[in-house]
C-alpha positions, 0 to 999 in steps of 0.5 A, a space after each residue: 505523509 500517511 495522514 495526508 494520503 489518507 485524508 486525500 483519499 477520504 476526500 475522493 482525491 486518489 491521485 493526490 493520495 498516490 502522489 503523497 506516498 510515492 517514493 516514501 521508501 526512497 525519501 526515508 529509507 529505513 523508516 518504520 512506516 514504510 510497510 504501512 505506506 506500502 499496504 496503504 498504497 496497495 489498497 489504493 491501487 487495487 480499490 481506486 485504480 483497479 491495478 490489482 497486479 501492482 497491488 499484489 506485487 507490493 503486498 507480496 513484497 511487504 510479506 517477504 521483506 517485513 514478515 514480523 511487522 504488524 501489517 504483514 498479516 493485514 497484507 496476507 489477509 488482503 491478498 486473500 480477498 483480492 481478485 485473482 489474476 487471469 
């Protein structure tokens, strides 16, 4: 689903991108791409929908649950550049 979501976003269809990844972790529990999907989702929420609070929660979850995963550092770096909560 990640390539589909990325293609939809690249085409300017953020709603389809969200729909493509929604529930991935529930549909495919334990899948190795869950952290990647979470980070993509967080970026999508932050950049396209300006939902920084939800994006922050997702990124913090990735860092806490998958600290050794290759996207955990990406999540940390992204968090540093996000707008701070009011």
